[in-house]
C-alpha positions in Angstrom: -9.6 3.3 -8.0 -11.2 6.4 -6.5 -10.8 5.2 -2.9 -7.0 5.3 -3.0 -6.1 7.7 -5.8 -6.1 10.9 -3.6 -3.5 9.4 -1.3 -1.3 8.5 -4.3 -1.5 11.9 -5.8 -0.7 13.6 -2.4 2.3 11.3 -1.7 3.8 12.0 -5.1 3.3 15.8 -5.0 4.4 16.2 -1.4 7.6 14.3 -2.2 8.7 16.6 -5.0 12.0 18.4 -4.5 12.2 22.1 -4.8 13.8 21.7 -8.2 14.6 18.8 -10.5 17.8 19.2 -12.5 18.1 17.1 -15.6 14.8 15.3 -15.1 14.4 11.8 -16.6 11.2 10.0 -17.7 10.2 7.1 -15.5 10.7 3.8 -17.3 8.9 1.6 -14.7 5.5 1.6 -13.1 4.7 0.9 -9.4 1.7 -1.4 -9.0 -0.2 -1.8 -5.7 -2.9 -4.5 -5.1 -5.3 -3.8 -2.2 -6.4 -7.1 -0.7 -9.9 -7.8 0.6 -10.2 -7.3 4.3 -11.4 -10.9 4.8 -8.9 -12.5 2.5 -7.7 -15.9 3.7 -4.0 -16.9 4.0 -4.5 -19.4 1.2 -6.1 -16.8 -1.1 -3.5 -14.3 -0.3 -0.8 -16.7 -1.4 -2.7 -17.4 -4.6 -3.0 -13.7 -5.4 0.8 -13.2 -4.8 1.6 -16.1 -7.1 -0.7 -14.8 -9.8 1.0 -11.4 -9.6 4.5 -13.0 -9.8 3.4 -14.9 -12.9 2.5 -11.7 -14.8 5.0 -10.7 -17.6 7.4 -7.9 -16.7 6.5 -8.0 -13.0 9.4 -7.8 -10.5 10.0 -6.9 -6.9 6.8 -8.3 -5.5 6.5 -7.5 -1.8 3.8 -7.9 0.9 2.9 -5.2 3.4 0.8 -6.0 6.5 -2.1 -3.8 7.7 0.0 -2.6 10.6 2.9 -1.6 8.4 0.6 0.2 6.0 -1.0 2.2 8.8 2.2 3.3 10.4 3.7 4.2 7.0 0.7 6.3 6.1 0.7 8.1 9.4 4.2 9.2 8.7 3.5 10.0 5.0 0.6 12.3 5.9 1.8 13.8 9.2 1.9 17.2 7.5 -1.4 16.8 5.8 -4.1 16.9 8.6 -7.0 16.5 6.2 -5.8 13.2 4.8 -4.5 12.0 8.2 -8.0 12.6 9.7 -9.6 10.3 7.2 -7.2 7.5 7.9 -8.5 4.8 10.3 -6.7 1.6 11.3 -9.7 -0.6 10.5 -9.9 0.8 7.0 -6.3 0.1 6.0 -5.9 -3.0 3.8 -3.0 -5.4 3.4 -1.1 -4.6 0.2 1.0 -6.3 -2.5 3.5 -4.1 -4.2 5.3 -4.8 -7.4 7.2 -3.1 -10.2 6.1 -3.4 -13.9 9.2 -2.9 -16.0 7.4 -2.6 -19.3 5.3 0.6 -19.1 3.3 -0.4 -22.3 1.6 -3.3 -20.6 1.3 -2.0 -17.0 -2.3 -1.1 -17.5 -3.2 -4.5 -18.8 -1.5 -6.2 -15.8 -3.5 -3.8 -13.5 -6.8 -4.6 -15.1 -6.3 -8.4 -15.1 -5.1 -8.4 -11.5 -8.1 -6.3 -10.4 -10.4 -9.2 -11.4 -8.5 -11.8 -9.3 -10.4 -13.3 -6.3 -9.2 -11.7 -3.1 -8.2 -8.4 -4.7 -10.3 -5.4 -3.8 -8.5 -2.8 -6.0 -5.4 -2.3 -8.0 -3.7 1.0 -8.9 -0.7 2.3 -10.8 1.7 5.2 -10.4 4.9 6.3 -12.0 7.8 4.6 -10.2 10.1 6.8 -8.2 13.1 8.2 -10.1 15.7 10.7 -8.9 15.4 13.4 -10.0 11.7 13.3 -10.7 10.6 14.1 -14.3 9.3 17.5 -15.2 6.1 16.0 -16.7 3.7 13.1 -16.0 1.0 11.2 -17.8 -2.5 11.6 -16.4 -5.3 9.1 -16.9 -8.8 10.3 -15.8 -11.0 7.3 -15.9 -14.8 7.6 -16.1 -17.4 5.4 -14.5 -19.6 3.3 -16.8 -22.6 5.1 -15.4 -21.3 8.6 -16.0 -24.1 10.9 -17.4 -23.7 13.2 -20.3 -23.7 16.2 -18.0 -20.9 14.6 -15.9 -18.9 13.8 -19.0 -19.1 17.4 -20.2 -18.0 18.6 -16.8 -15.0 16.3 -16.7 -13.9 17.3 -20.2 -14.2 21.0 -19.4 -12.2 20.5 -16.2 -9.5 18.6 -18.0 -9.2 21.1 -20.8 -9.1 24.0 -18.2 -6.0 22.6 -16.5 -2.9 24.8 -17.0 -0.1 23.7 -19.4 -1.6 20.3 -20.3 -0.7 18.7 -23.6 -1.8 15.9 -25.9 -5.4 15.8 -24.4 -7.2 12.8 -25.9 -10.4 10.9 -25.1 -10.3 7.1 -25.4 -13.5 5.0 -25.4 -13.6 1.5 -24.1 -13.3 -0.3 -27.4 -10.2 1.8 -28.3 -8.7 1.2 -24.9 -9.1 -2.6 -25.2 -7.7 -2.7 -28.7 -4.7 -0.6 -27.7 -3.9 -2.9 -24.7 -4.5 -6.1 -26.7 -2.0 -5.0 -29.3 0.6 -4.1 -26.7 0.2 -7.6 -25.1 0.5 -9.7 -28.2 4.1 -10.9 -27.4 3.5 -11.1 -23.6 2.4 -14.7 -23.2 -1.2 -15.2 -22.4 -1.8 -11.7 -21.0 -3.7 -10.7 -24.1 -6.1 -13.6 -23.6 -6.6 -12.8 -19.9 -7.6 -9.3 -20.9 -11.3 -8.8 -21.7 -13.1 -5.9 -23.3 -15.3 -5.2 -20.2 -12.1 -4.6 -18.2 -11.2 -1.5 -20.2 -12.3 2.0 -19.2 -13.2 5.2 -21.0 -10.7 7.9 -20.1 -9.2 11.3 -20.7 -5.4 11.0 -21.2 -3.0 13.8 -21.3 0.5 15.1 -20.3 0.9 17.6 -17.5 3.8 19.3 -15.7 4.7 17.7 -12.4 4.8 20.3 -9.6 3.9 20.7 -6.0 0.6 22.5 -6.7 -0.8 19.4 -8.4 -2.3 21.5 -11.3 -5.9 20.9 -10.1 -5.6 17.1 -10.1 -7.2 16.7 -6.7 -10.3 18.6 -8.0 -10.7 16.1 -10.8 -11.1 13.3 -8.4 -14.1 15.0 -6.8 -16.1 15.3 -10.0 -19.1 13.1 -10.6 -18.5 10.4 -13.2 -14.8 10.1 -12.4 -13.7 6.6 -11.4 -10.1 7.4 -10.7 -7.0 9.4 -11.6 -3.7 7.8 -12.3 -0.3 9.5 -12.4 1.8 7.4 -14.8 4.9 7.6 -17.0 4.2 9.5 -20.2 5.2 6.4 -22.2 2.2 4.5 -20.7 -0.4 6.8 -22.4 
């Protein structure tokens, strides 16, 4: 996740309006699957069909490498630092989709990340107008995070301004939470395996242009990724 998360955070924060009257919570999650650079046409089709078969998944759309590059150049035209790190050869082909049930979006993400031909999958809160005043944050830890790194991440999370409902979730608890949520979603629960789950810090934060230090969290050792999701997904 860490490879793409900074771009997602920046896009969301840069797109915020000056004010958001009568904000509403997002009830959908945007999912993006990053395809392997050497993925074949046959495998690409298989990945798309697998995604379409997932429960509560709608609006599946493919985006070519050229389309992604041109869109990101436009997205980051006012952010030279991000734009400088963007190279055409590094841009992957993407599959986009909407998960209409926020409770199982994370399970869909984790299962799709294991599909052959998929390099990475990430989630973010789907766009709503106006944007909500708060957002759910998931700070995932790497399996190799040291005790020192874990302490540093916890301190950084707790130091963020105006955060609420800060909780740590270990891998076993994450798997059990997702398994329970998927019980009535066909065979999604059986596709989910314990080793797919992540340890994470999960909390609610205000959504504003300053980003409340979220970009700094991504730079910490032991952090695998930072997701900005609907509060209901936590």
